[in-house]
C-alpha positions, 0 to 999 in steps of 0.5 A: 871481304875487305871492301863491300858495296851493297846496292850503292846509289848516289844521287845529285840534285839538279836544277830541276830534279835529282839525277841518279849518278850511281844505281844499285852497285854491288861489289866486293874486294878482298884485302890486298887486292886491286879493283878497277872501275872502267867505263865511258865518261859520265858512267858514274865511276868517279861518283862511286869512288867519291862515295867510297871516300866519303865525299858523297852521301849515299842515296841507297845501299851501304858501304862496309870496310873491314867489317865496319859500316862506313855509310848508308842512307842514315850513316855517314862516317866523315872522309877524314875518319875513314883511313882512306888515301886518295891519288888524283889525276892532277897529283895535287903536289905542293909546288913550294915544297920539295919531295920530302916535305910533300910526303911529310904533309901526310904524316905531320902528326907523327913524332919526328923520328917516326915521321922521317923513318916513314918518309924514307920507307915510302920514298924507297918503295916508289923508287924516289929516295934519291929525289927527296930534295927536288922540287916537283917541277924538277921531276917528270910526270911519272915521277910526280905521280910516284910522289903523289902515291908516296904521300898517299901511302905514308899514313898507311891507309886501309884503302887507297883510291886512285882517280884517273891518275895517269890521264895526263901522261903519254900512252907508253908511260901510262902502261909502264907506270900502271905496272910499276904501281901495281908492283908497289901496291902489292909490295905494300899490301895495300888494298886499292880501288882505281878509276880509269877509262883506259882498258890497257891500264885496267888490265895492267893493274886490276885483279878485278875489273868493273865495267860501268854504264849509265850508273850501273855496274854491268860486270865485276870480274877478272880481265880474262872473263870480261874479255872472253865471257862478257855478261852483257852486250855493252861489256862485249862491245866496250872491251876489246875489238869485235863486232856482232854478226847475225847468227842462228843456233841449230840443233845437230846430232853432235849438239848445238851449232852456231851458223854465221856468215863465216860458216858454222863455228867448229866448237860451240859446246858452250853456246846456248841451246837453240831454244834460248832465242826465238827461232835460234836467231841471235847475234854472235860476238866475233873478236878481231882475234877470232878471225884468222887470215888464211889465203886458202880460207873458204870465205873472202873479205874485202879490206876496207880499212887497216890500222898499223899496230907495229907487230900487226894490222887491225883490218876492217873487212867486208864480206860479200854478204855485207857483214863487217868483221875485224881481224888482227893480222901479222904486219908482214901480211901487208895487203892493200885497202880494196884487196880481197883476202881469205879468212876463217873463224877460229872461235874458242869462246862462243858468246851470243846475245839477243838479236839487235833490231836492224836500224831503219833507214 
């Protein structure tokens, strides 16, 4: 593995006591791959990125890159000696320099001919060779981000770190730029670690995605596994749209079955055995794409809220038994709030967790 973090901890000294921002994080990223750290504000993802960059000292664990120790509790290779590039959310471009000179800043130690060749290469790579003479204020936000990327790539870093680089851009541009930057990083063979709070960005750019919560790494996996096989209740709740419904796993002659408010799930071959939970009682994850609108469906639900998403609605539905579920429904099925519709569960991946105690009134 190219980048290895083993039980990494970061601690900030507060006014009264030290605070653990990152606790025991371990992950590995192969060379040329893109990793993404995602999670709510304050979960420690930026602190972890800064520790990899060398901007924070470790309180525990170690960081290796390309087989070399960068940091542990006694060793700290300075940030400028790590051959790590960084792209920030504010771009940090020099407003008084044109695009060419902004990129040149990162390779100013090269001989003139080699410097000009490298500047031309990276501007071509990010699709801005035509804009070399322009000032940053003459560019769009997406173009400015490409300049920042070109400047970071110019010194040929071993690792590129990107901290919420699209946060100031509109949603549609963020998704397109994430796909473009993924292609640029793949073309250049750059290993990268990316921080975001946006799932669409994470899924668009990441080969491996880590979900962080309260300083800990809950899961480090590909997007498909995070969505369909979440390792913890937090990951299941954070990724995608879904709810937890009360369920019971029962033994039958054909194997375990999961009984839910929507009936027995048809395919529960991968679910735990009834003995995994006291009395077989658990919570099952029901994602919006597990619930199918079917006028002849055996279960009826009342539409409590609907959100138009273009090709589909996201319906919030209340069952007669009181449970709430979500459903993605094609937008030509335009039912009104308050209507009762038929639904059925089609769950390909059964995911269960310990029953969460009901909130007391």
